[in-house]
N, C-alpha and C positions, 0 to 999 in steps of 0.2 A: 501199251505206254498209255499214262496220261499225264499231263502237264497240272502242275500246282505251284501254285504262290504260297509260299508258306508265311508263319509270323514273323521269320526275320528278313522279308523279300525276296527270298533268294527263290528262284524259278529253279523247278528241279524236276525231273522225268519220274513217274512212278512205275515201277514194272510188277503187276500181281500174277502171284503164281498160286495154282489151288494146290491146297496141301494134301488134298485125298479125304479119305475116311479116317476116323478115330483111330482106328485100329492099325493102320499101316501106317501111323507116323508120316514124318516128313519129308516129301519126295529128295532120294540121295543125291539124284542130279542138283536140285536146287542147294543142298546143304554145300555141295564140293562148289559150285558155283559163288556162292557167298563167301567162301573158306576163301578161294582163290582173290576174289574181288578186296577183302580187306586187305591181303598181302599187298595185293598190286597196287602199289602206290607210285605214280609217275604221271609228269605232266602229258604224255602223250598215250593215256590212257583211260576212259571215263572213271571218274571214282565214285566207288558205291558209299554214300555219306551214312546210311541207317537201312537199317530194316525192321520189319515190325509186322506181329500178327494182326489180321482186322478180319472179324465176320468170316472165319472158317479158310481165310487165304493168306500166302507171307506176301508182303511188299518189300518191293527193293528200292530204296530212293535213291535212286542218281546224280549229280549234277548234269545239268540242261546243256543239250548241245542245238542250235537252230537246225543242222540237216546232220547226213551223215557223208560220207565220199562216194557214197556209190550213187547218192541220188546228185550231187554235184557232177559226177562223171557222166551219168543217163541224161543231164539237163543239154539239151541240145544248144541253148539259149545261152549258156554257158561258156565263156571260150578260155580256155585256161593255155595262159602260158608257159612255155618251157620253163620257167622261173616256177610258177606255181606247181607245175608235177613236180619239179624237182623238190618243192617243197613239200608237197602233201609224202612224197615216196620216202621223205629223210624221214618224216615225224613216224610216218607208220612204220620202217623198218627200227627208230629206235623204240618207240612202243613194242614190238614184237622180241628185239634184242632183251628189253626189259625182260618181257616172259619169259623169255628163254633162261635167260642167268637165274629167273625165279624156279627153275627146273617146270613149266609151265609152254606144255605144245598148244599151238594154234592154229 
């Protein structure tokens, strides 16, 4: 992942996927990920903003998040109150429910 500040001033995260050799085409897993992410519009799911080819790779542009839940949980310096835990769990379950509603298992 790379951090980028675009012309809009929006900070985004860019994920680079190697496309592979010319005759092999684009990785099927990458295509499936792009298709699913384009369909999964929900406040509790990181948004895929755009995707583009560049220098033999495919780049996925995502909304930027300062950290992720795993990092928060693992950081011993962060105290999570019961309210915090409930909030994180609620957001996670809402995002997961949206995936399941769209027939996406995660």
